N, C-alpha and C positions, 0 to 999 in steps of 0.2 A: 802398905801394899796388900797385906792379907785382908785388911778391912775393906779395901776397894774390891778385891776379888769376891769377898763374901757378899757385898752389896750387889755386885754384878750378877752373881749366881741367884740371889734372891729375886732380883728383877726379872731374870729369865724365867724362873719358875712361875712367877705370878702371871707373866704373859702367856705361858703355855696353858695354865689353868683357865685363863679367860678365853683363849682360843678354843679349847675343848668344850668349855661350857656353852659357847655360842653354837658350836656344831651340834651339840646334843639337843639344843632348843629347837632347831629347825628340822632335824631328821625325822622325829615322830610325826610332825604335821605333814611333811611331804609324803610319808608312807601312807598316812590316813587318806590323803587326797587321791593317791594312786589307787588305793583300795576301793574308794568310793567310785572312781571312774571305772574300775574293773567290774564292780558290782552292777553299775548302770549298763555297761556293755553286755554283761551276762544276762541281765534282765531283759534288755532289748532283744538279744539273740534268742532268748527263751520264749518270746512271744510267737506263737504259731497259729496258723489258720485252723479253725475247728471245723471238721467235716462231719456231718451227721446224716445217716441214712433215714429217709422219710418213708413211712408206710403209705401205701397207695393202692387204689383199685383202678384198673384200666380196661378200656374197651376200644376196639377199632371199628371204623366204619368207612365205607367207600365215599370218596369225595371227588374223584376224577381229577384230571390234570388241568391246570390253568396257568396262564402267564400274566394274569391280572396283577398290575403293580401294587395294588393295595394289600395283597397277601403279605408282602414284606413291609410296606409302608405303615401298616397298622399293627405289626407284630411288636411285642414288648421288647424283643431283642433286635430291633431294626438297626441299631448301631453296628452290630456284628456284620451285617450285610454291606454296610457302607465301607467297613474296613476290609471286606472280602475275606473274612476269617473262614477257613476251611471247616466243613462239617456242621456248621450252625444251620438250624432249620427254624421256621417260624413257630412262635409260641404265643398263645393268648390266654387271658384269664377272665373267668366269670365269677363274681362274688355273689350274684343274685340270679334268680330265675329271669328277671327282667333283662339283665345283661346277656343271658343266654339267648333270649328272644331277639335282642338287638344284634347279636352276632349272626343269627340266622338271617335276619333281614339284610344286614350289610353284605353278606356273602352269598345271598340267594342266587345271584346271577353269575357267581364265580365258581362255587362248588356245587356238585350234584347232591342236594340235601335228601332227596327221597328215592335215590336209586341204589340198588345193591349190586354186588359183583361176585359171582360164584357163591362162596360160603360167607363172604363179608357183607354184613347188613348195612342198611342205609343209616345216615346220620340221624334222620328223624326217628327211626326205630330205636337207636341206641339212647337217644336223649328223651324219649317219650315219658319216662317215669320220674324225671327230676321234678321236684316240687319246692315250694318255699321252705318247707320243713327241712329238706335236704340241705339247703344253703345256710340254715341257721348254725350248722355245725361243720360244714364242708365248703371247700373252694374247688372249682372245676378249672383244670388247665386243659387247653386244647392245643394239640401239636399237629402241624401239617407235614406229611412226608410225601415226597414225589419220587418217581423212578421212571426210567426209560422203557419200562415193560410192565405189563399187568401181572406177570407171573411171580415176582418176588413177594415175600411176606415179611412183615416187620413186627417187632414187639418192644415193650418197654423194658429196658435192662435195669434201670435204677432211677430213683429220684433222690438227689443229694442236696443238702443245705450246707453252704460254706459261708460263714459269717452272715451277711445280709442277702446272699444270692442263692436262689433255688434253681437247680438245673435238672432237666429231664434228659436222660440218656436213652437213645433208641438204638436197637440193634437189628440187623437183618437175621431172620430166623429161617428163611428158605430162599435159596437163589439157585435155580436149576441152570445147568450149562446152556440149555436151549430155551428160548422164550420168545414171545411175540415182540414186536417193535412198537407197540402202542404206548404212548405216554400215559402215566397213571398217577393217582394221588390218593392218599388215605388221611383220615382225621382220627387222631387218638384223643379220647376223653379220659382224663386222669383226675380222679378225685382224691384230695388230701384233706386232712383235718385242719380246721382253721387255726387251732392253737399252734400247729407246727409251722405255719407260714405267716403268722400275723406280723412278725418283725422283718419279713423279707421285703426289700425294696427293688430288687433286681431279679429278673427271670430270664432263663435261657433254655435252649434245647439243642442237643447235639446228636448227630447221627454217627455212631461209632464205626 
């Protein structure tokens, strides 16, 4: 009887050791997988969009108001108008002097190229000094701003680059309580260094 009990006790002990050993084999592997998944999640969560302020020079010129559909059809951010996104305004880009000349030709019957308004010069005057040498180092962005009155004034608030998108932000700098009821439009010329925009594939402009 004692011999039987001894054998039974020994058998029970061996079974317990085998069970514990099996549990210990799988526990570290499971913890490692959980840790790897957590690190991947943290890595994914840690990826953030990088926003960079871009240096720029800007001038404004009188363009007058127009409802010509090609103003939006030819804009680089035309998809924002199709989606009717609030605040978006047309932006164009000229990489060469020839492209600037083409812009003038394309919109010669749409915008007032040679007319000034009060203190605001004409587009021809603002762009008269651009040369081929300028475009070897710079890109010219053109932004059209329209308003229901000739009295407000606007300015460039900032130019920001977020990943592959360059956005121009325009703000109202003067808006009197009383003004005329004539529709108006302005063209902003914004020059930026080529190195800062060479990897940008999307362009946008927003009236804040």
